[in-house]
C-alpha positions in Angstrom: -0.1 0.2 -0.1 1.3 3.2 -1.1 1.6 5.9 1.6 2.4 8.1 0.7 -0.4 9.6 -1.1 -4.4 8.4 -0.1 -6.4 8.8 -3.1 -8.7 10.7 -3.8 -12.3 9.7 -3.3 -14.5 10.8 -7.2 -16.6 13.8 -4.7 -15.7 14.0 -1.7 -17.1 13.1 1.4 -17.5 13.2 5.5 -18.4 10.3 7.9 -19.4 11.2 11.6 -15.7 11.6 13.3 -17.9 9.1 16.6 -18.8 6.6 14.2 -14.9 6.7 12.9 -14.0 6.3 16.9 -16.6 3.4 17.7 -15.0 1.2 14.9 -11.9 1.7 16.0 -12.5 0.8 19.5 -14.3 -2.5 17.9 -10.5 -3.0 16.6 -8.5 -2.6 19.4 -11.4 -5.2 20.7 -10.2 -7.2 18.5 -6.6 -6.8 19.3 -5.5 -5.0 16.6 -3.1 -2.7 17.1 -5.0 0.4 15.5 -2.5 3.8 17.6 0.9 2.4 16.3 -1.3 1.5 12.6 -2.8 5.3 12.7 0.6 6.5 13.0 2.5 3.9 10.2 0.5 5.5 7.9 0.5 9.7 9.9 -3.4 9.8 10.2 -4.8 11.2 13.1 -7.8 12.3 13.2 -7.9 14.7 15.2 -5.2 16.9 12.7 -7.1 15.6 9.4 -10.6 16.4 10.9 -11.8 20.2 8.5 -15.3 20.5 9.4 -15.8 20.0 12.9 -17.3 16.5 14.2 -16.6 14.3 10.3 -13.8 13.0 8.8 -12.7 13.7 5.4 -13.7 10.3 2.9 -10.2 10.0 1.8 -9.0 9.7 5.0 -11.4 6.9 6.2 -11.5 5.0 3.1 -8.0 4.7 3.6 -8.5 3.8 7.4 -10.7 0.7 6.0 -9.3 0.0 3.4 -6.2 -1.0 6.2 -8.7 -2.5 8.0 -9.7 -5.0 5.0 -6.2 -5.5 4.9 -5.6 -7.1 8.2 -7.9 -8.5 7.9 -7.5 -10.5 5.2 -4.2 -11.1 7.3 -5.8 -13.1 9.8 -7.8 -14.8 8.0 -11.6 -13.4 8.0 -12.6 -12.9 4.0 -15.5 -10.7 4.9 -14.5 -8.1 7.0 -18.4 -5.9 6.1 -20.0 -9.1 7.8 -17.6 -9.1 10.4 -18.0 -5.6 11.4 -21.9 -5.0 10.7 -22.0 -8.5 13.1 -19.9 -6.8 15.7 -20.9 -3.7 15.6 -24.4 -3.7 15.0 -26.4 -0.7 15.1 -24.6 1.9 17.8 -22.0 2.3 15.3 -24.3 5.1 13.9 -25.9 6.0 17.3 -28.1 9.2 16.8 -29.4 8.2 13.3 -30.6 4.3 14.1 -31.9 5.0 17.0 -34.1 7.2 15.5 -35.2 4.7 13.0 -36.0 2.8 15.8 -37.7 4.9 17.3 -40.3 5.0 14.5 -43.5 3.7 14.0 -43.1 1.4 11.2 -40.6 0.1 8.8 -41.3 2.8 5.4 -40.4 6.0 8.2 -37.3 4.1 9.7 -36.4 4.7 5.9 -37.7 7.9 4.9 -36.4 8.9 8.5 -32.8 7.4 7.5 -32.9 9.3 4.3 -33.9 12.3 6.1 -30.7 12.9 8.7 -28.1 10.6 5.8 -25.8 13.2 6.5 -25.4 13.1 10.6 -23.9 9.6 9.7 -22.1 9.6 6.2 -21.6 11.3 2.7 -19.2 8.3 2.2 -22.6 5.8 1.5 -25.1 7.2 -0.2 -28.5 4.9 0.0 -31.4 6.3 -1.9 -35.2 4.7 -2.7 -36.4 3.4 -5.9 -39.9 2.1 -6.0 -41.3 -0.7 -8.3 -44.8 -2.3 -8.5 -44.5 -4.8 -5.3 -41.2 -3.4 -3.5 -39.2 -0.6 -2.5 -35.8 -1.6 -2.9 -32.6 0.2 -1.0 -30.0 0.6 -2.6 -26.4 1.4 -1.2 -23.6 3.1 -3.0 -20.2 3.8 -1.5 -18.5 6.9 -2.8 -15.0 5.6 -2.5 -11.9 5.2 -5.3 -10.8 1.8 -4.3 -12.8 -1.2 -5.4 -12.6 -3.4 -2.0 -13.1 -0.8 -0.3 -16.6 0.0 -1.8 -17.6 -4.0 -1.8 -16.8 -4.7 1.7 -18.1 -1.2 2.4 -21.5 -2.3 0.1 -21.5 -5.1 2.3 -21.3 -4.2 5.8 -24.2 -1.4 5.6 -26.4 -4.4 3.3 -26.1 -6.3 6.7 -26.7 -3.4 9.2 -29.7 -2.9 6.6 -31.2 -7.1 7.3 -29.9 -6.7 11.1 -32.2 -3.5 11.6 -35.2 -5.6 9.9 -34.5 -8.9 12.2 -34.0 -6.4 15.2 -37.2 -3.7 15.4 -40.1 -6.0 13.4 -41.4 -9.4 15.3 -41.2 -11.4 12.0 -39.1 -10.6 9.1 -40.8 -13.1 7.0 -42.5 -11.0 4.4 -40.1 -8.7 5.1 -36.9 -9.0 2.9 -37.5 -10.1 -0.4 -34.2 -10.9 -1.3 -30.0 -8.5 -1.5 -28.4 -7.9 -4.2 -25.3 -7.3 -4.6 -21.9 -5.7 -7.4 -19.7 -8.5 -6.2 -19.1 -12.3 -7.7 -19.8 -15.0 -5.7 -17.8 -16.3 -3.3 -15.8 -19.6 -4.2 -16.6 -21.0 -1.4 -19.5 -22.7 0.3 -19.2 -21.7 3.3 -19.0 -18.4 2.6 -22.2 -18.2 0.6 -23.9 -19.9 3.4 -22.6 -16.8 5.3 -24.4 -14.3 3.3 -27.4 -16.4 2.8 -27.6 -17.2 6.8 -27.1 -13.9 7.5 -29.7 -11.5 5.0 -32.0 -14.8 5.5 -33.1 -14.8 2.1 -32.0 -15.6 -1.9 -28.8 -13.5 -2.8 -28.0 -12.8 -5.7 -24.0 -11.7 -7.1 -23.3 -9.8 -10.3 -25.8 -7.2 -9.8 -25.7 -3.3 -11.9 -26.2 -2.6 -7.6 -26.3 -3.1 -4.1 -29.4 -3.5 -3.4 -32.2 -4.6 -0.5 -36.1 -5.3 -1.2 -38.1 -4.7 0.5 -42.2 -6.5 -0.1 -43.7 -3.4 -0.5 -47.2 -5.1 1.4 -44.4 -4.9 4.8 -43.9 -1.6 5.0 -46.3 -0.6 7.4 -45.7 -3.1 9.0 -44.9 -2.0 13.3 -41.4 -1.9 14.4 -41.3 -2.9 18.2 -39.1 -0.8 19.4 -41.3 2.0 18.2 -41.5 5.0 21.0 -43.3 7.5 19.5 -41.9 10.3 23.2 -38.7 9.4 22.3 -38.7 9.1 18.2 -40.1 13.1 18.8 -37.1 14.2 20.9 -34.1 12.0 19.0 -36.0 14.2 15.8 -35.4 17.1 17.2 -32.0 16.2 18.3 -31.1 15.1 15.0 -33.1 18.3 13.0 -30.6 20.4 15.3 -27.4 18.9 14.5 -28.5 18.5 10.7 -28.2 22.3 10.8 -25.3 22.9 13.3 -23.7 21.3 9.6 -25.2 22.9 6.7 -24.6 26.0 9.2 -20.7 24.9 9.6 -20.0 24.3 6.3 -21.3 28.1 4.8 -20.1 29.8 8.0 -16.6 27.6 6.7 -16.8 28.6 3.0 -18.0 32.4 3.7 -14.9 31.8 5.9 -12.4 31.2 2.8 -14.4 33.5 0.9 -14.0 37.2 2.7 -9.4 35.6 3.8 -9.3 35.3 0.0 -11.2 39.2 -1.1 -9.5 40.9 1.8 -6.0 39.3 -0.2 -7.3 40.2 -3.9 -7.8 44.2 -2.6 -4.6 44.0 -1.7 -3.0 42.2 -4.5 -1.5 38.8 -2.6 -3.7 36.1 -3.9 -2.3 33.2 -4.5 -2.8 30.1 -2.4 0.2 30.3 -0.3 -1.3 33.5 1.6 -4.8 32.4 2.1 -3.0 29.5 3.7 -0.7 32.0 5.3 -3.7 34.4 6.4 -6.0 31.4 7.5 -2.5 30.6 9.7 -2.6 26.5 8.7 -0.7 24.5 5.7 -0.5 24.7 2.1 -2.6 20.9 2.6 -4.4 21.5 5.2 -5.7 24.7 2.6 -6.1 22.2 0.3 -8.2 19.7 2.5 -10.4 22.1 3.9 -11.4 23.5 -0.3 -12.1 19.8 -0.8 -14.5 19.9 1.8 -16.4 22.5 0.5 -16.1 20.1 -3.0 -13.6 22.8 -5.0 -10.5 23.9 -5.9 -8.3 27.2 -5.5 -9.3 28.6 -8.7 -12.7 27.9 -8.5 -13.3 30.0 -5.2 -10.5 32.7 -7.2 -13.2 32.4 -9.7 -16.0 33.3 -7.2 -14.5 35.6 -5.7 -13.5 37.0 -8.3 -16.8 37.3 -10.2 -17.7 38.5 -7.2 -15.7 41.5 -6.2 -15.4 42.1 -10.2 -19.6 43.3 -10.2 -20.2 45.1 -7.2 -16.8 47.2 -9.0 -18.8 47.5 -12.3 -21.8 48.9 -10.8 -19.5 52.0 -9.3 -19.0 53.0 -13.1 -17.0 55.1 -11.8 -13.9 53.1 -11.7 -12.7 52.4 -15.0 -12.1 48.6 -16.3 -8.7 49.0 -17.2 -8.5 50.5 -13.4 -11.4 46.7 -12.3 -9.0 44.9 -13.9 -5.3 45.8 -11.5 -7.6 45.3 -9.3 -8.6 41.3 -9.5 -5.0 40.8 -10.3 -5.6 40.7 -14.4 -2.2 42.3 -16.6 -4.9 43.7 -19.7 -8.3 44.6 -19.6 -8.2 42.6 -22.5 -7.6 39.4 -20.2 -10.3 40.5 -18.3 -12.7 41.0 -20.2 -12.4 37.1 -21.7 -11.8 35.9 -18.2 -15.9 38.2 -17.9 -17.2 37.0 -20.6 -16.2 33.8 -19.8 -18.0 33.7 -16.9 -21.0 36.0 -17.2 -21.4 35.4 -20.7 -21.3 39.2 -21.3 -18.3 41.6 -21.8 -18.0 43.5 -19.0 -18.4 46.6 -20.5 -22.3 45.5 -21.4 -22.4 44.3 -17.3 -21.7 48.4 -16.3 -24.4 49.4 -18.9 -27.5 47.1 -18.1 -26.2 48.2 -14.0 -26.8 51.5 -15.2 
C-alpha cells in the first residue's frame, strides 16, 4: 500500500468522527494495533478533520483499506460482515436511534434518508419503488474497489440486522439482496451470506440493494417509541442544521480572507493559507471539503468583486482588471465573458 499519498474518492465525502472512533475501538477490542497502524500511515484524526465532528471521506477510506488488509491477513475474507455483526446498529449512533424509534418500517427508512448526512455522505442510500417492492440501494463513494465491495457488504448487512432487530418477524419483509460482488468461490462463505440475510442473495448485480416487500412497509416496529422518537428527531434536526451552518461558515471565511488578499494584490494559495494560519496542505483539504479547487474559489470571489466594482461606474474597467490581478483589460474581459456570457462594458451598461 502506498503510504505517501491517499487517493481521493470520486466526490468529497464525510463520515461522523464518533463513528470512526467506534470503528477503531472495535478494532482495539479485536486486538488490532490500531494506534501503531494510524501512526504508520500518518493518520491523525484530530489533524485531518477539517469539518467539526467529521472525518474527510478519503481519510475514512484509508482507514477502511487498512482494516480490510489487516482482516485478510488474519484470515477473515468478509470484513464487512464481520464489522456489521460485531458493531451492529451501535455504530450509527443517533441516526440509528431515530430510525429505531419510528412507528413503522417505512417511517424508519424515510427518517434514515432525511438524516443520512448526519452519519456519512461516503455511503449514499437511495430508495426506488417498483410494483410490489421497495429497493434500498447502497452506493459507497470510494475510490478503491475493495473498499466499495466490503463497505457495501457492511451496509447491506446492517439493513438486514436492523429489520431483524426492529420487526417482530422478518418473514415476508425482505425479498432478496442483490450485490455487485461475484459469488464467493467457497460454499461456506455463500452459506454465511444466506444465513445473515435470511433470504435469497443474488451476485453480479448492477447495484447493491436490499429489496423489501411493499406490503410489509407499514409493519409496526417493536422498538417504536413516539415520545422518544420526537426528542431524538429534534436532536437530529439541530445537528443537521449545525452541519449545514458549519459548511456555510467555513466557505464564507475562505471567501472573506481571499477577498482581502485580492484587494491587497496578494491573492494566491500560499498567502491564503498564511492568512488562515494553516498549512497549504490543510487549505487544500478545506477546499476539498467544500467540493471546490482554489481556482474555483478565486473565480467566485473575483466575479463577485468584479460585479460589485462594475456597479461603481466611475471606476474604469482597466483599473478593475488591475485590482483583480489581471495583467491587462483584455484578459479580464475574456475571463468575465467566460464567467457571465457578457462583456464587462455590457454588464455595466445593463446595471446602469
